[in-house]
N, C-alpha and C positions, 0 to 999 in steps of 0.2 A: 504494499500500500504505500503510495506516495505521501511524502511529508505534509503536503498542502491538504491532502484529502484527511489525513488524520487530524490535523489541525482544525478543519471544518466540522468533522465528526465529532470530536471530544468537546469543541466550542459549544456545539448544539445539545450535547447530552448534560453540559455543565449547569444548565438552567432547570430549576425544579419543576417548571410547567412542562417544558419539553420532555424531560425524563419521565414525569407522570404519564404523559402522552405515550411515549415508547412502552412503558410497562403496561398500559392498559390495552395498546394495540397488540403485545405479545399474549394477552389473555384473550382478547376478542377475537383476533385476526384481522379485523377491519373496523373502521369507525368512519362516521361522517363529521364534517365541521361542527355541525349541531350537537353531536355527541361531545365533542371536546369542550365546546361552551359549557354544556351541562357537567362535565367532569371537572372543569377547571374553575367555573364561575366568572370567566374572562369575558369581556365585551368581544363582539365578532371582529372588530380591527385587531384588537390584541390576539385573538386565536388565529387570524390571517397572517399576522405577523410571525408567530410561532411555527405555524405549518409551512411558512415560506423558509424559515430557517431549517427546518427538518428535511424538507425536499431538497433544498439547495445543498445539504450536506450529504444527501444521497441516501441516507438512513431509511427514508420514508418515500414511498410512492403515492403519488396523487393523481386523481382525474375528477374532472368537473362534470357533473350532470345535473343539469337545470341549475339550481341556485345552490346546491351542496356540492361540496368537495368530499370525495370518497378516499380515504386513507389506508394505507397497508405498510406494513415492514417490507423493507429490501433487505431479505435475509442474505443475499449475496454479500451485499456491502457490510452488514453486521457481522458476518463470518470472516471476512478480510479484516475488520477492525479488530475482532477478536484474535485472530491470528497474529496481527501485529503487536497487540498487547501482551500476548503471551510469550514473545520473544523477549519481552523486557524483564520478565520474571525469571 
């Protein structure tokens, strides 16, 4: 995994809201932006910001359907991050 990708991914999970989104996605498999609002209690603009950070980091896949954004984990990216982190230990 490239250093820039690691930086973006670790920066994305360093935020408590984004981390909670990732953890919930790992349990549910997928969520909508409305689900994220309910989970976090954040406003729609804040949810959009966090979703953008997660998708730009590559850890989350998103697609828009109507007014909702559907989210799922990018398992390949998470495995690469996990592999990189395991080399540090």
